[in-house]
C-alpha positions as CSV (number, residue, x, y, z in Angstrom):
1,M,28.3,-10.7,-33.3
2,G,24.9,-10.3,-31.9
3,A,22.5,-7.9,-30.5
4,R,24.0,-5.8,-27.6
5,I,21.4,-4.1,-26.4
6,W,22.1,-0.6,-24.4
7,K,18.9,1.0,-23.3
8,I,18.8,4.9,-22.6
9,G,15.7,6.0,-21.6
10,D,13.3,4.7,-23.5
11,K,15.4,4.1,-26.4
12,S,17.1,0.1,-26.8
13,V,20.0,1.0,-29.0
14,D,21.6,-2.2,-30.4
15,L,25.8,-1.2,-30.6
16,S,26.4,-4.9,-32.6
17,K,24.8,-2.4,-35.6
18,S,26.7,0.4,-35.1
19,G,29.4,2.3,-32.2
20,M,28.6,5.7,-30.5
21,I,30.0,9.3,-29.8
22,M,30.1,10.6,-26.6
23,G,30.8,14.2,-26.9
24,V,32.8,15.9,-23.9
25,L,31.7,18.9,-22.8
26,N,33.5,20.1,-19.5
27,V,32.0,23.1,-17.7
28,T,35.0,23.7,-15.8
29,P,37.7,26.2,-15.3
30,D,40.8,23.4,-15.6
31,S,39.9,20.6,-17.8
32,F,43.2,18.9,-19.3
33,S,42.0,18.9,-22.8
34,D,40.3,22.1,-23.2
35,G,41.4,25.2,-20.9
36,G,38.0,25.4,-20.0
37,E,36.6,26.3,-23.0
38,F,33.1,25.7,-22.2
39,F,33.5,27.3,-18.3
40,A,31.1,29.6,-19.1
41,T,27.4,28.5,-19.5
42,D,26.2,29.8,-23.0
43,A,29.7,28.5,-24.2
44,A,28.9,25.6,-22.7
45,I,25.2,25.6,-24.2
46,A,26.6,26.3,-27.5
47,G,29.5,23.3,-27.7
48,G,27.1,20.9,-27.0
49,I,24.9,22.1,-29.8
50,K,27.6,22.2,-32.5
51,M,28.5,18.7,-31.0
52,A,24.7,17.5,-31.6
53,L,24.8,18.4,-35.0
54,E,28.2,17.4,-35.7
55,G,27.1,13.7,-35.6
56,A,27.5,13.4,-31.3
57,D,24.9,10.6,-30.0
58,I,25.5,11.5,-26.2
59,I,26.9,14.8,-25.2
60,D,28.5,14.0,-21.8
61,V,28.3,17.1,-19.7
62,G,30.6,17.1,-16.5
63,G,31.0,19.8,-14.0
64,E,34.3,18.5,-12.3
65,S,37.8,17.9,-13.6
66,T,38.6,14.8,-13.0
67,R,42.3,15.3,-14.5
68,P,45.2,13.7,-12.6
69,G,45.8,16.1,-9.2
70,A,42.7,17.8,-9.6
71,E,40.8,19.2,-7.0
72,P,36.8,18.0,-5.7
73,V,34.8,20.8,-5.8
74,S,31.7,21.0,-4.3
75,V,28.3,19.7,-4.7
76,K,26.8,23.3,-5.1
77,E,29.6,24.1,-7.3
78,E,29.0,21.0,-9.4
79,L,25.5,21.6,-9.5
80,Q,25.7,25.2,-10.1
81,R,27.9,24.6,-13.3
82,V,26.4,21.8,-14.9
83,V,21.8,21.9,-14.2
84,P,21.3,25.1,-16.6
85,V,23.9,23.8,-19.4
86,I,22.1,20.5,-19.5
87,E,18.0,22.4,-18.9
88,K,19.1,24.4,-22.1
89,L,20.6,21.6,-24.3
90,R,17.4,19.4,-23.4
91,A,15.0,21.8,-24.8
92,K,17.0,22.4,-28.1
93,I,18.8,18.6,-28.9
94,N,17.0,15.5,-29.1
95,I,20.0,13.2,-28.4
96,S,21.0,11.3,-25.2
97,I,22.7,13.8,-22.1
98,S,24.5,12.1,-20.1
99,I,26.4,13.4,-16.6
100,D,29.7,12.9,-15.5
101,T,29.5,13.1,-12.0
102,S,30.6,10.9,-8.5
103,K,27.8,12.2,-6.5
104,S,24.8,11.1,-5.9
105,E,22.8,14.9,-5.3
106,V,24.3,16.3,-8.7
107,A,22.9,13.2,-10.9
108,T,20.3,13.4,-9.6
109,A,19.8,17.2,-10.1
110,A,21.1,16.3,-13.4
111,L,18.7,13.4,-14.5
112,D,15.8,16.0,-13.2
113,A,16.8,18.4,-16.0
114,G,17.1,16.1,-18.3
115,A,19.5,13.7,-18.5
116,Q,19.2,10.0,-19.1
117,I,22.7,8.4,-18.7
118,V,25.4,8.7,-15.5
119,N,28.5,8.5,-16.1
120,N,30.4,7.8,-13.1
121,V,34.1,8.0,-12.7
122,T,33.7,5.8,-9.3
123,A,31.8,2.6,-10.3
124,G,29.0,3.6,-7.8
125,R,32.0,3.1,-4.7
126,G,32.9,6.2,-3.7
127,D,28.6,7.7,-3.1
128,E,27.1,4.7,-2.1
129,K,23.7,6.4,-3.4
130,M,24.7,6.3,-6.8
131,L,23.4,2.5,-7.6
132,S,20.1,3.1,-6.2
133,L,19.3,5.9,-7.9
134,A,20.4,4.8,-11.6
135,A,17.6,1.9,-10.2
136,R,15.2,4.1,-9.0
137,R,14.9,6.3,-12.1
138,K,16.0,3.8,-14.5
139,A,18.9,5.6,-16.0
140,A,21.8,4.6,-17.8
141,I,25.1,3.6,-16.4
142,V,28.6,3.8,-17.3
143,L,30.3,2.5,-14.5
144,M,34.0,3.3,-14.5
145,H,37.6,1.4,-13.4
146,M,39.8,3.8,-11.7
147,Q,42.7,3.3,-9.1
148,G,43.2,5.1,-6.1
149,E,41.5,9.3,-7.2
150,P,42.2,11.8,-9.3
151,L,44.1,13.8,-6.8
152,T,46.5,10.7,-6.6
153,M,45.9,8.6,-9.3
154,Q,49.0,8.2,-10.9
155,K,51.4,8.6,-8.2
156,N,53.0,5.3,-9.1
157,P,49.6,2.6,-10.7
158,H,50.5,-0.8,-10.0
159,Y,48.5,-4.1,-10.8
160,E,49.9,-8.1,-11.2
161,D,47.7,-7.9,-14.4
162,V,46.2,-5.1,-15.0
163,V,43.3,-7.1,-17.9
164,T,42.2,-8.9,-15.0
165,E,41.8,-6.7,-12.3
166,V,40.1,-4.5,-14.7
167,A,37.6,-7.7,-16.0
168,V,37.3,-9.1,-11.8
169,F,36.4,-5.2,-10.9
170,F,33.5,-4.9,-13.5
171,R,31.7,-8.1,-12.5
172,Q,32.3,-7.2,-8.8
173,Q,30.7,-3.8,-9.8
174,Y,28.1,-5.8,-12.2
175,G,27.1,-7.8,-9.3
176,R,26.5,-4.7,-6.8
177,A,24.8,-3.0,-9.6
178,L,22.1,-5.7,-9.3
179,E,21.9,-6.3,-5.9
180,C,21.0,-2.5,-6.2
181,G,18.1,-3.3,-8.5
182,V,19.6,-1.4,-11.7
183,D,18.7,-3.3,-14.6
184,P,21.3,-4.7,-16.1
185,M,20.3,-3.8,-19.9
186,T,21.1,-0.2,-18.5
187,I,25.0,-0.7,-17.4
188,A,27.8,0.5,-19.7
189,F,31.2,-0.1,-18.6
190,D,34.6,1.7,-18.8
191,P,38.3,0.6,-18.3
192,G,39.4,4.2,-17.1
193,I,41.9,4.3,-19.8
194,G,44.5,7.6,-17.7
195,F,42.9,6.6,-14.7
196,G,45.2,4.9,-12.1
197,K,47.2,3.4,-15.3
198,T,50.7,3.5,-16.6
199,L,51.3,4.0,-20.4
200,E,51.9,-0.2,-20.4
201,H,49.0,-0.1,-18.4
202,N,46.9,1.7,-20.7
203,L,48.0,-0.1,-24.2
204,T,47.4,-3.2,-22.5
205,L,43.7,-2.8,-22.0
206,L,43.2,-1.2,-25.6
207,K,44.9,-4.4,-27.1
208,N,42.6,-6.9,-24.8
209,L,39.0,-5.0,-24.8
210,E,37.2,-8.1,-25.7
211,R,38.7,-9.8,-22.4
212,L,37.1,-7.3,-20.8
213,R,33.5,-7.7,-21.8
214,V,31.2,-8.6,-19.1
215,H,27.8,-10.0,-19.6
216,D,28.2,-8.6,-22.6
217,R,27.5,-5.3,-21.6
218,P,28.6,-2.0,-23.6
219,L,32.4,-0.6,-23.7
220,V,32.6,2.6,-23.3
221,V,36.6,4.3,-24.1
222,G,37.9,6.9,-24.0
223,V,41.4,7.9,-25.2
224,S,40.7,11.6,-26.8
225,R,43.8,14.0,-26.0
226,K,45.3,11.5,-23.2
227,S,48.8,12.0,-21.7
228,F,49.5,9.1,-22.5
229,L,49.4,9.9,-26.4
230,G,51.6,12.5,-26.2
231,K,53.8,10.5,-24.8
232,L,53.7,7.8,-27.8
233,M,53.8,10.9,-30.0
234,N,56.9,12.4,-27.6
235,S,55.1,15.8,-28.0
236,S,54.2,18.0,-25.2
237,E,51.3,20.2,-27.5
238,M,48.0,19.6,-27.3
239,S,47.3,19.2,-30.8
240,A,50.2,16.3,-31.3
241,R,47.3,14.1,-29.8
242,E,44.1,14.7,-32.4
243,A,45.6,12.6,-34.9
244,P,45.9,9.3,-32.7
245,T,42.9,10.2,-31.1
246,I,40.8,9.6,-34.7
247,A,43.2,6.7,-35.9
248,L,42.3,5.1,-32.4
249,T,38.5,5.8,-32.6
250,G,38.2,2.9,-36.2
251,I,40.6,0.9,-34.6
252,L,38.9,0.8,-30.8
253,R,35.6,0.1,-33.0
254,A,37.4,-3.6,-34.2
255,R,38.4,-4.1,-30.9
256,G,35.5,-4.1,-29.0
257,A,34.4,-0.3,-27.9
258,D,31.1,0.4,-27.9
259,I,30.6,3.8,-27.3
260,L,33.7,6.2,-28.2
261,R,33.9,9.2,-25.8
262,V,36.0,11.7,-27.8
263,H,36.2,16.2,-27.7
264,D,36.7,16.3,-31.7
265,V,33.4,15.0,-32.6
266,K,32.8,15.8,-36.7
267,A,36.7,13.6,-37.0
268,N,35.9,11.0,-34.7
269,V,32.3,10.7,-36.0
270,A,33.6,10.4,-39.8
271,A,36.7,7.9,-38.6
272,L,33.7,5.6,-36.5
273,R,31.7,5.7,-40.1
274,A,34.1,4.6,-42.4
275,A,35.4,2.2,-40.1
276,E,32.3,0.3,-39.7
277,A,32.0,0.6,-43.3
278,V,35.3,-1.6,-43.9
279,L,34.4,-3.7,-40.6
280,P,33.0,-7.4,-40.9
């Protein structure tokens, strides 16, 4: 594989040599995976520092739950949740910070506070200012595929050919981003596992990651603790999703994932490095 460069701030990361772990830091009371564990600002800061010490390459800070059926929160509330956390983390850790948001006002404040990446679940469609913001601020940006919106996305999602449709969407949004002045080297894509997809859609996408590759841009993949893993394990216990998450980290790296978005950083860093040690 040739170099696959992702520009993050003043750094250029070659993802062909080593994948990245993105630690999930939900500053929310209602996220599906952690039950508000990091909702308090001090707890969120401590959680982010712990992830950095455990080997995370990126801390992904989010102030609005995007779980199926989630209600949106106001710009004011989201800002109050994420900005103090990003400011404090920026002063204490030297790894990259991303802001998981669909609102350009929140992304702007997060970049001002020290974030370098915008993780955008609506891929620039939900807020027309998002792509021009990324261009103007030279921020790295993750563009995710989602059918519908969080409140309704899991109500009978349908595709004729899920892999082709997601790949076409990526090409379209890549073109839109470039039209807005976004540096192509700052773009990464996320197939949005669990966002408007059935179990079969999720598995088909994961089996065909390289078919989703657009202009050799990095792929961010998040399967950590998601409900489809519970279905595979025939278990409703959140703890039953940890082992398959760790197993998939290594497998998905081999299949083309560049950045793995996870909750349990330590275990998944170990899985990623072990997998890379035996990959050709």
